[in-house]
Every structure is written in C-alpha cells, then in structure tokens.
N, C-alpha and C positions, 0 to 999 in steps of 0.2 A: 309539527306545525300547530299553532293554536287555532281554535275555531274563529269564525268571523266575530269581530269586536261587537259587543252589545252597545258600545258608546259611539255617538257620532263624532266626527272630527271637531276639534276646537282650534280656532286660529289656523286652519289648514293642516293641523297635525293629527295623525292617528293616535288613538289611545295606546298607552303602554300596558304591559302585563308582566306578572310574575307567576310562576307555577310552583306549588308546594311540592317538595320532594316525595319520593317513595318512602314507605316505612323502612326502618333499619333492618338489617339482615335477620335480627331476632324477632322481627314483627312489631317492635315497639315504635312509638311515634316520637318525633323530635320536639314537639311542642304540645301544650295542652289546649290552647285556644288559637283562633286565627289572629287575634291581636298579638299574641306572643310571636307568631311567625312574622307578621309584618314589622314589628319592632326589631326583630333580628335581621330581617332581609333587606329592608330599605335603608339607604344611606342617611336620609333625613328622618331618622327615627323620632326626633322630637316633634315632628309635625303629624305623626301617625294618629295620636288621639284626637286632635282637632279635625283631621280629615275623615276619620271614622264617624265622628259625631255629625259632620256635615254630609255624610252619605256619599263620599267621593270614591269609595272603593266598592266595586260591584262584581257580581258573579257572571257566569256565561249568559244568564237570562236577564241581566241588567238589574237584579235585585241588590240593594245596598247591603254590604256586610256591616254588622254592628261591632264586630270584633269579639263578641262574647260566645260566638259559635264554637263548638268543639273543632279542634284542628282536623282538617280533611286532607289527606295526602292526594297527590295527582290532581290538584284543583287549581284553576286559573283565577287570578284576581286582576281585575281591570281598573285602570285609573288614568287620569291625565297628569303628566308631569308638570310641575310648577316651573315656569320659565324665568330665567334671569334677564334683566334688562339688556338690550342690545343697541349698539350704535346703528342708526338707519344708514343703509347704503344709498347715497343720494343720486342714484342713476335709474332711469327707466329701463324696462326690458322690452325692446322693440320686437313685435311679432313679424316674422318673415312669411309664415304660411300657417294656415289652420285648415285641417281636413277632418273628416269624421273620426279618424284614428290618430292623427298626429298634430302636434303643435311644435312649430319650429321657431326659435327665437334667436336674437342676437344678444347673447349674455354679456353684460358689462363686466369689467374687471372688479376685483375686490368682493365679488359675490360668489359664495360656494354654490355648487349645483344642488346639493342635498344637505339636510341638517347634520352637523358634526361639531362636537366640542362647543365652543362659544357661539357658533353661528347656527341658529335654528330658524327663527322667523325671518331673518334677513338673508334667506337663500332663494335661489331662483325657483325651486320647486314649490316652496311654501307661499311665496309671494304670488306666483302665478295661479296656484290653486285658489287663493282668496280673491285676487283681482279679477279672474276670469270665471269664477265659480265652476271649477273643474276638480271636484273632490277625488276623482280616480286618476288624476295626472301622475305620471311616473317617468323618470328619465330613461331613455333608451341607451344612453351612454353618459359619460361625465366629462366635464372640463375642470381643471384645477381652479381654485378660488380666484387666483390672480390672472388666469387666462381668459380673454374675452373671445366672443365669436359664436359661430353656429352651434346651437345646441338643439337636439331633437328629443321630444318627450312624447309619450303615448297618452291618449286621452281616455282610454277605456281599459278596464282591468283585463278583459278577455283577449286583447291583442298584445299584451305586454310580452308574452313568451315568444311570439313570432319575430318581433323586432329585436328583442334581446338576443335571440339566437343569430339573427342576421348580423348584428354588430359584433358579437363574439366571434363569428366566423371570419371577420375581417374582410368580408366582401364589400368593402367600402373604399372609396377614393377620398382621402383626406389631404388637404394641403393647408399649411399655416404660413403666416408671414411674421417676421420679427425684425427688429432693429438692434444691431449690435456693432461693435467696432469692425472696421474693415482692415484686413491684413493683405496687403498687395503681394506678399511672398507666397500666399496660398494659391493653389490652382483650383478653379471652379469649373464645372460642378465638383463638389467635394462629397465623398461618401464617408459617413461616420459609422463605424461598426465597433461594437464592444459588448461586454457583458455587464449588465446593470443589476444590482441587488439593493434592496432597501430593507433594513432591519426594523422590526416593530419598535416604536418608541423613539426613533431617530427622525429628525426633520429632513436631512439630506439623504438622497440615494447615492450609491457609490459605483464607480467603474472598477471591476475586480478582474483578476486573471480567470480564464476559463472559456468555455465555448460561448461564442457570441450569441446574445439573445435580443440585441437592439441594433437597429439600422435606420439611418436617416440620410436622405439626399438633400444637400444644401446647394442652392443656386443664388447668385447675386442678381437682384432686380434693378437696383439703383444705388449709386454711391454719392454721398454728400460729405465732403471733407473727410474726416476720419471715421465716418460711420457708413454703414450700408443697410439697405433693406433686403432681406433674404426671403426666398421661398423655401420652406422646409417641408419635405415630403417624407413622413415616417412610414417605414415598411412594417414596423412593429409598434406596440403600444405600451411600453413600460412606463412606470411612474416617473414623472419628471424627465422623461427621455430627452426631449428637445433641449431643455434648459441645461441639463447635465452635460450632454454631448457637446453642445455649443461652447459651454464654459471650458470643458476639457480641451477643446480645439483652440483655446485662446480667444474666443469670441463670446464672452458672457453677454446675455441679453440686457439691454438697458432697463433699469428699474427692477432687476431681480434681487430680492432680499435674501435669497438662499444660496445662490451659486455665483461666484466661487466661495463667498463667505456668508455666514448667517448674520444678518443684521437685526437690530431691535425691531419689533413689530408693534406698531401703534394702531389698534383697530379703528381709531377715529381719524387717521391720516389718510386721505385719498388723493394726495397731491402728486404722487410719483407712481403711476401705474406701470406694471410690467409691459414691455413692448412686445407682446405676443398675442396674435389673434388667430383663431381657427377660421381661416378665410373661406374655405370652400369644402363642401361635403356632397358627394355624389354616391347614389346607391340605387339598386333595383328594389322597389317595394316588394316585400315578401308576400303581401296579401293580394295586391291587384296587378303586380308586374309592371307598374308605371316606373319610368326612369325619373328619379328625384334628383334635383340639382339645386343646391342652396348656397348662397354666397353672402358674406357679411360685408356691408358697405363701410364698416367702421375704419376710420383712418388712424394710423399709428403716428403719434407725436414724435417728431425728431428732437433729439437733445439740443439744447441751446448752445452747448460748447463741446 
C-alpha cells in the first residue's frame, strides 16, 4: 500500500500514483532519469514534459519532480489524472439520513456509485464528496450504474472497515422492486437459483452449469396489463444477479440494455431508465448496535404499452 497522498483531493478525486520498479536481478536500473520512467510508464506520454514543467508530479513529501533526477527504484510519484469531459447526470441525489459515520442516499439511475471508465466526476461518490464537503466519503457497498435506490456510504476513514465487514458478511436485509413482463403461467413466489459467472472484459454475466451461487426470491406486488411490479429479495449478491435471473426466467426488466440483449449505450440519453430500485435496506449498525432501516420513496415508471 502507498503512503498517505501528499496532494489534496481535486474535484473530489484522490491523487493517483505510480511506483518505480525494483532494480533488475543483476542490480541494474531500467531507466536513467525519472523523466524516462514517466515517459515509459504513463499512457499519455506526450503530456509528461508539460506536466513536469508545471510541477504536477510530486514525491511523498509533496516536492515537485523536475524529471532530471536520477532514476530511483521503489519510489512513488503522485499526480492528478486529467479528466475527460462527461455528460452531466441530470438528477439530484436525495439524502435519506446523515449521521456522524454514515450518509444514506437515494441514488438515481444512470449514475455509477464510484468512478470507473468513462464515469468519474458524474458518480455518486464524487458528486457527494463535493456537494457535501465530505472528502473521506466512501461507499459501504455498491449499486450498478443503472440501478436506483438506497446507497450507504461512510463519512470517516476510521469507520470504513467496520461497515465494509458488515456488508461483506451479508448480515443485511435487502429488497428490490422491479417492473417486468407478467407471465400468468408462472407460480409465485418464485425462487430463482443458479450459478452466475462473469468473465473480465464482458458486459454480460452468464448462467452456467455447476454448483449454484446465486439465489433470488421473486414475489408479485401488482399487475397492470402485461406487466407486473415485483419484489426481489436476493439471498446472494452476484454481479447483475437480479437482471440476469429475471431475464433467464422470461421476465426481463423494463429498460434493461444488457439482458437479454446488449443494446447501444448513449451516455447522453436518460429517457429510458432501468426499472429496478434498491427499495429497502435493514441492518444492525456494527458500531453502536442501532437498528438501521432505510427505504427509497422512488417510484418506478410503468411502461406505456
């Protein structure tokens, strides 16, 4: 693990770092100067000279690298990544509760929980850090970018571990609601059980033969024409579990661009949200023993046809 960053956050984002490698087995060094290392290591090498001149690369003490220093193995170089333009997500993030240790929000659809890929500043974590001036904010768990609903974050670095352990232990009661086609031939409550695997680099997860590792209870709450509003209670927490299992059962969620088929993704189109909300989350607070119970008031839009 790297030491504490010498650079403050910028736009709610922590500084990035790279570490110079160890010497080669024969004791020789891979580069002559720190400039050579940065040119070889960073993808935007063309920007390295300009950023060195501007003093944007610093050492553990916050001193700017000039690039002319002799190459030093096992050394950290800190800097802020340059961000690409992003389409603003045009929805607020309502706060459901705020305590000394926790921030609980009703995350809108189309907003990732944490920075990833093309979505960096327009994520729940970064927007909330900036809007609420909470630089140590961190997610206790995650929701898919397209899934709305109850999201819990910790406000202080020293409590992250306790809440992360509580969520990883699955001592949480989670229920979701979704809108999908109604199939009168199915008997509800319906229990969906199978084995889910997701390969790195693929958009979709898959149901494969083998020992089950994913289980979801499906209940019908309301029927309107050819669609129903369902309560989904996951026993496990595999990637895309609810979306994949419902699609496999012939009940693909309305507005899902991944299941059963991958559809084109326009990051500027917010017209067709996934009809899936993390409706309720209940747990015993690992620090003070309080019973926490949060619910999203967000309504799911029924399809027009």
